[in-house]
C-alpha positions as CSV (number, residue, x, y, z in Angstrom):
1,M,-20.4,-53.9,-48.3
2,N,-17.6,-51.4,-48.6
3,K,-19.7,-48.9,-46.7
4,K,-20.3,-51.4,-43.9
5,K,-16.6,-52.2,-43.7
6,L,-15.7,-48.5,-43.6
7,G,-18.3,-48.0,-40.9
8,F,-16.9,-50.9,-38.9
9,I,-13.3,-49.6,-39.3
10,I,-14.4,-46.2,-38.1
11,V,-16.2,-47.6,-35.1
12,L,-13.3,-49.9,-34.3
13,S,-10.8,-47.0,-34.5
14,A,-12.9,-44.9,-32.2
15,L,-13.1,-47.7,-29.7
16,L,-9.4,-48.4,-29.9
17,G,-8.7,-44.7,-29.5
18,S,-11.0,-44.5,-26.5
19,M,-9.4,-47.5,-24.9
20,L,-5.9,-46.1,-25.5
21,T,-7.0,-42.8,-24.0
22,V,-8.4,-44.6,-20.9
23,F,-5.2,-46.7,-20.6
24,A,-3.0,-43.6,-20.9
25,A,-5.1,-41.7,-18.4
26,G,-4.9,-44.7,-16.1
27,A,-1.1,-45.0,-16.5
28,L,-0.8,-41.2,-15.8
29,L,-3.0,-41.5,-12.7
30,R,-1.0,-44.6,-11.5
31,S,2.3,-42.7,-12.0
32,A,0.9,-40.1,-9.6
33,G,-0.1,-42.7,-7.1
34,L,-3.8,-42.5,-8.0
35,Y,-6.1,-45.2,-9.0
36,A,-9.4,-45.1,-10.9
37,D,-11.5,-46.0,-7.8
38,D,-9.9,-43.2,-5.8
39,V,-10.6,-40.6,-8.6
40,L,-14.2,-41.8,-8.9
41,R,-14.7,-41.6,-5.2
42,F,-13.4,-38.0,-5.1
43,F,-15.3,-36.7,-8.1
44,G,-18.3,-38.7,-7.2
45,V,-18.6,-37.2,-3.8
46,M,-18.0,-33.7,-5.1
47,K,-20.7,-34.2,-7.8
48,F,-23.1,-35.6,-5.2
49,I,-22.6,-32.6,-3.0
50,Q,-23.0,-30.2,-5.9
51,S,-26.2,-31.8,-7.0
52,R,-27.9,-32.8,-3.8
53,Y,-26.7,-30.7,-0.9
54,V,-29.5,-28.7,0.6
55,N,-27.8,-25.4,-0.2
56,A,-25.9,-24.9,-3.4
57,P,-22.3,-25.1,-2.5
58,D,-19.4,-23.0,-3.6
59,T,-17.2,-25.3,-5.8
60,T,-14.0,-23.3,-4.9
61,R,-14.7,-23.8,-1.2
62,L,-15.1,-27.5,-1.8
63,I,-11.7,-27.7,-3.5
64,D,-10.2,-25.6,-0.7
65,G,-11.6,-28.1,1.9
66,A,-10.3,-31.0,-0.1
67,I,-6.8,-29.5,-0.2
68,D,-6.9,-28.7,3.5
69,G,-8.0,-32.3,4.2
70,M,-5.2,-33.8,2.1
71,V,-2.6,-31.8,4.0
72,A,-4.1,-32.5,7.4
73,S,-4.0,-36.3,6.6
74,L,-0.2,-36.0,6.5
75,D,-0.3,-35.6,10.3
76,D,2.6,-33.1,10.0
77,P,2.3,-30.0,12.1
78,H,4.6,-28.1,9.8
79,S,2.6,-28.8,6.6
80,V,-0.4,-26.5,6.3
81,Y,-2.9,-25.2,3.7
82,M,-3.1,-21.5,3.9
83,P,-6.3,-19.6,2.8
84,P,-5.7,-16.1,1.3
85,S,-5.7,-14.3,4.7
86,M,-3.2,-16.6,6.3
87,F,-1.0,-16.7,3.2
88,K,-0.9,-12.9,3.1
89,E,0.1,-12.8,6.8
90,L,2.9,-15.3,6.2
91,R,4.3,-13.2,3.3
92,Q,4.2,-10.1,5.5
93,H,6.0,-11.9,8.3
94,T,8.9,-13.0,6.2
95,E,9.2,-9.5,4.8
96,G,9.8,-8.2,8.3
97,S,6.9,-5.8,8.6
98,F,3.4,-6.8,9.6
99,G,0.3,-5.8,11.5
100,G,0.3,-7.3,15.0
101,I,0.4,-6.6,18.7
102,G,4.1,-6.9,19.4
103,V,4.5,-10.1,21.5
104,T,6.9,-13.0,21.2
105,M,5.3,-16.4,21.9
106,G,6.6,-19.8,23.1
107,F,5.0,-23.1,22.3
108,K,5.4,-26.2,24.4
109,D,3.2,-29.2,25.4
110,N,0.2,-27.5,23.6
111,I,0.6,-24.5,25.8
112,V,1.1,-21.0,24.3
113,K,2.8,-18.5,26.5
114,I,4.0,-14.9,25.9
115,I,7.7,-14.8,26.2
116,S,8.3,-11.1,25.8
117,V,6.3,-7.9,25.0
118,L,8.0,-5.3,22.7
119,E,8.1,-1.7,24.0
120,G,5.8,0.8,22.5
121,T,3.5,-1.8,20.9
122,P,-0.3,-2.5,21.3
123,G,0.5,-5.6,23.5
124,E,2.3,-3.4,26.0
125,A,-0.4,-0.8,26.0
126,A,-3.0,-3.4,26.7
127,G,-1.1,-4.7,29.7
128,L,0.1,-8.1,28.4
129,R,3.0,-9.5,30.3
130,A,5.7,-12.1,29.8
131,G,4.4,-15.4,31.3
132,D,0.8,-14.8,30.3
133,E,-0.8,-18.0,28.8
134,I,-2.9,-17.5,25.7
135,L,-6.0,-19.7,25.9
136,A,-7.9,-18.5,22.9
137,V,-7.7,-16.1,19.9
138,D,-11.0,-14.6,18.8
139,G,-12.8,-17.3,20.7
140,V,-10.9,-20.2,19.1
141,P,-9.0,-22.2,21.8
142,T,-5.3,-22.3,21.0
143,S,-5.4,-26.1,21.8
144,E,-7.3,-26.5,18.5
145,L,-4.8,-24.6,16.4
146,Q,-1.4,-25.3,15.0
147,N,1.5,-23.2,16.5
148,E,1.9,-21.2,13.3
149,E,-1.8,-20.7,13.0
150,V,-1.9,-19.1,16.5
151,A,0.7,-16.6,15.5
152,L,-0.9,-15.8,12.1
153,R,-4.4,-15.4,13.7
154,I,-2.9,-12.8,16.2
155,R,-1.3,-10.9,13.3
156,G,-3.5,-9.1,10.9
157,E,-4.2,-5.8,9.2
158,A,-3.3,-2.7,11.2
159,G,-6.3,-1.1,12.7
160,T,-8.3,-4.3,13.1
161,Q,-8.9,-5.9,16.5
162,V,-8.0,-9.3,18.0
163,V,-9.4,-10.7,21.2
164,L,-7.1,-12.8,23.4
165,R,-8.2,-14.8,26.4
166,I,-5.3,-14.7,28.9
167,L,-4.6,-16.9,31.9
168,R,-2.5,-15.1,34.6
169,D,-2.0,-16.3,38.1
170,G,-5.0,-18.6,37.8
171,V,-7.4,-15.9,36.6
172,E,-8.8,-15.7,33.0
173,Q,-9.4,-12.3,31.4
174,E,-10.1,-11.2,27.8
175,Y,-8.1,-8.4,26.2
176,T,-9.3,-6.6,23.1
177,I,-6.3,-5.2,21.3
178,T,-6.1,-3.1,18.2
179,R,-3.3,-4.2,15.8
180,D,-0.7,-1.8,14.5
181,V,2.2,-2.1,12.0
182,I,5.1,-3.6,13.9
183,Q,8.4,-2.8,12.2
184,V,10.9,-5.3,13.5
185,A,14.5,-5.5,12.6
186,S,15.3,-9.2,13.0
187,V,18.9,-8.4,14.2
188,R,20.1,-6.0,16.9
189,G,23.5,-5.7,18.5
190,T,25.4,-4.0,21.2
191,M,28.7,-4.1,23.1
192,V,28.5,-5.9,26.5
193,E,29.2,-3.2,29.1
194,G,32.7,-3.1,30.4
195,T,34.0,-5.7,27.9
196,T,35.1,-6.1,24.3
197,I,32.4,-8.7,23.8
198,G,29.8,-8.1,21.2
199,Y,26.2,-9.2,21.6
200,I,23.9,-9.9,18.6
201,R,20.3,-11.0,19.1
202,I,18.6,-12.7,16.0
203,G,14.8,-12.7,16.6
204,S,14.0,-14.6,13.3
205,F,15.4,-15.3,9.9
206,A,13.5,-12.9,7.7
207,E,14.3,-11.7,4.2
208,H,17.0,-9.2,5.2
209,T,18.5,-10.9,8.2
210,G,21.8,-11.7,6.5
211,E,22.3,-8.0,5.6
212,E,21.3,-6.8,9.0
213,F,23.7,-9.3,10.7
214,A,26.6,-8.1,8.5
215,S,25.8,-4.5,9.3
216,E,25.8,-5.2,13.1
217,M,29.0,-7.3,12.8
218,N,30.8,-4.4,11.0
219,R,29.5,-1.8,13.5
220,L,30.6,-3.8,16.5
221,A,34.0,-4.6,14.9
222,G,34.5,-0.9,14.6
223,E,33.8,-0.5,18.3
224,G,36.6,-3.0,19.2
225,M,34.7,-6.3,19.4
226,T,37.0,-9.3,20.1
227,A,34.4,-12.0,21.0
228,L,30.7,-12.5,20.1
229,I,27.5,-13.8,21.8
230,I,24.8,-14.8,19.3
231,D,21.4,-15.0,21.0
232,L,19.0,-17.4,19.3
233,R,16.6,-17.8,22.2
234,E,12.9,-17.7,21.3
235,N,14.0,-17.6,17.6
236,P,11.3,-19.7,15.7
237,G,13.4,-19.9,12.5
238,G,12.4,-18.6,9.1
239,L,14.1,-18.6,5.7
240,I,16.9,-21.1,5.2
241,T,18.6,-18.8,2.7
242,S,18.8,-16.0,5.4
243,C,20.2,-18.5,7.9
244,V,22.9,-19.6,5.4
245,A,23.7,-15.9,4.7
246,V,24.4,-15.4,8.5
247,A,26.3,-18.7,8.7
248,E,28.6,-17.7,5.9
249,Q,29.8,-14.9,8.1
250,V,30.7,-17.0,11.2
251,V,31.0,-20.7,10.2
252,P,34.5,-21.7,8.8
253,A,34.8,-23.0,5.2
254,G,32.9,-26.2,4.8
255,T,29.4,-27.6,5.1
256,I,26.8,-25.5,6.9
257,V,23.8,-27.8,6.4
258,S,22.7,-30.6,4.1
259,V,19.1,-30.8,2.9
260,I,18.0,-34.3,2.0
261,D,14.7,-35.1,0.1
262,R,12.8,-38.4,0.3
263,D,14.6,-39.9,-2.7
264,G,18.0,-39.3,-1.0
265,G,18.8,-36.2,-3.2
266,E,21.1,-33.9,-1.3
267,E,21.6,-30.1,-1.5
268,V,24.6,-28.9,0.5
269,Y,25.0,-25.3,1.6
270,R,28.6,-24.4,2.2
271,S,30.6,-21.6,3.7
272,S,33.8,-20.2,2.1
273,L,34.8,-18.2,5.2
274,A,38.6,-18.3,5.2
275,E,39.0,-18.2,9.0
276,Q,37.1,-17.6,12.2
277,K,37.5,-14.1,13.5
278,Y,36.1,-14.3,17.0
279,P,35.4,-16.8,19.7
280,I,31.6,-17.3,19.7
281,A,29.1,-18.3,22.3
282,V,25.5,-19.2,21.2
283,L,22.5,-18.9,23.4
284,I,19.6,-21.3,22.7
285,D,16.5,-22.5,24.5
286,E,13.4,-24.8,23.9
287,N,11.9,-22.2,21.6
288,S,14.9,-22.0,19.3
289,A,13.7,-23.9,16.2
290,S,14.3,-24.7,12.5
291,A,16.8,-22.2,11.0
292,S,18.1,-21.1,14.4
293,E,18.9,-24.8,15.0
294,I,20.7,-25.0,11.7
295,L,23.0,-22.1,12.7
296,A,23.6,-23.5,16.2
297,G,24.3,-27.0,14.8
298,A,26.8,-25.7,12.2
299,L,28.7,-23.7,14.8
300,Q,28.7,-26.6,17.3
301,D,29.7,-29.3,14.7
302,T,32.5,-27.2,13.3
303,G,33.8,-26.1,16.7
304,A,33.3,-22.5,15.8
305,G,30.9,-21.8,18.6
306,T,30.0,-23.0,22.1
307,I,26.3,-23.6,22.7
308,I,24.9,-22.5,26.0
309,G,21.3,-22.8,27.4
310,T,18.7,-25.5,27.1
311,T,17.9,-28.1,24.4
312,S,16.3,-26.5,21.4
313,Y,12.9,-27.3,19.9
314,G,13.9,-30.0,17.4
315,K,12.5,-29.0,14.1
316,G,14.8,-30.7,11.5
317,S,12.5,-30.4,8.5
318,V,12.4,-28.0,5.5
319,Q,9.2,-26.6,4.1
320,A,8.5,-25.2,0.6
321,V,5.8,-22.5,0.2
322,L,3.7,-23.0,-3.0
323,P,1.5,-20.1,-4.1
324,L,-1.8,-21.4,-5.5
325,F,-4.2,-19.8,-7.9
326,H,-6.6,-17.9,-5.5
327,E,-4.1,-15.9,-3.4
328,D,-3.9,-19.0,-1.2
329,G,-0.8,-21.1,-0.6
330,L,0.5,-24.4,0.6
331,K,3.4,-24.9,3.0
332,L,4.7,-28.5,2.7
333,T,7.5,-30.4,4.3
334,I,9.7,-31.5,1.4
335,A,13.0,-32.5,3.1
336,K,15.0,-33.1,6.3
337,Y,18.2,-31.4,7.1
338,V,21.3,-32.7,8.8
339,T,24.1,-30.8,10.5
340,P,27.7,-30.9,9.1
341,N,28.4,-34.0,11.2
342,G,25.3,-35.7,9.7
343,R,23.1,-35.3,12.8
344,S,19.3,-35.1,12.3
345,I,17.9,-33.1,15.2
346,D,14.2,-33.6,14.2
347,G,12.3,-34.3,17.4
348,T,15.5,-34.2,19.6
349,G,16.9,-30.7,19.2
350,I,20.4,-29.3,19.7
351,T,21.9,-30.3,23.1
352,P,24.0,-27.4,24.5
353,D,27.7,-27.8,25.3
354,I,26.9,-26.0,28.6
355,V,23.4,-26.6,30.0
356,V,22.0,-23.6,31.9
357,E,18.4,-23.7,33.0
358,R,16.3,-20.5,33.2
359,S,13.5,-19.7,35.6
360,S,10.8,-17.1,35.7
361,T,12.0,-16.1,39.2
362,D,15.5,-15.3,38.0
363,T,16.6,-11.8,38.7
364,R,19.5,-12.0,36.3
365,D,19.9,-13.7,32.9
366,A,21.9,-16.7,34.0
367,Q,22.5,-18.0,30.5
368,F,23.8,-14.7,29.3
369,D,26.1,-14.4,32.4
370,V,27.5,-17.9,31.6
371,A,28.2,-17.0,28.0
372,K,29.9,-13.8,29.0
373,R,32.1,-15.5,31.6
374,Y,33.0,-18.3,29.1
375,L,34.2,-15.8,26.5
376,L,36.2,-13.9,29.1
377,E,37.9,-17.1,30.1
378,H,38.4,-18.2,26.4
379,P,39.6,-15.1,24.6
380,T,40.8,-16.9,21.4
381,P,38.8,-18.9,18.8
């Protein structure tokens, strides 16, 4: 009798323990927004594929595909799963040195156009020109790719080739181009001829952009700079930390940008700059995005800069990059940002204080000319 009771107690304890485990697992899943039927569907499909698919599948590839599908279901063009090759290219790009062909691209209405071709690069040697439309990369239509994926597919290891299908003047032609290492300083500056106006072009916000900007500012100050043009046209953005490092040098003390997560949590980046040294004009266009819009918005809201050009791209979201376990990575939108006055520019962009359109038939840079004239007419901050 005692043995039967003991056995009953053991079985009952085991059942209770199993039930508690199931309940705890269920609670854990529910806290993550998952339910048992969803988990069963996922693992059931994976198990069915593993056991019955005509060719034995690679489990890692199945998981890669599941992650890719989850991110794609967000319907957010700025959130993307990056397999190892794409993740490697992203890291190289933010470090400021990468294998590529030396072109700057613009993206609008699902059309990819070459904005400029750097001198001495494979793109120039192949005969690419500003205004060329890129129809496909290695046979894949650009209409089927996200903007960032187009850029990352064109980049790659130096010495390898990429095939671009180009539309120019109504004629399609394929160009096979051998990539090379493109060393790009994200900042370059000069004095505007015949004036004391400095000009600084920021091509992107890479790892060392803040330091490069400080170096150019100091050099131009030594050459007698009394006013400054900051050119953010065709700047696709980059690292928010680098953008803040630049803003700290030109935005007066106060808020630069506020980053707000989905729960309302707020991270505020501030400048401690005691006073504005120079009157500033900022050039933007429809391809100025993300971090470049943060800088333009901060200068506009604080009155420290006059914005000239055309309405910017309108990317007011912040992405985090998460390295995964197989040299791959995930870029996910985690927050929205607002300018110092509380403006969200996501989908709307920064509207210039002075609108100046630009045409491919222009023989002069009309936007630059307006910025120069404005600073000559407004010599003090």
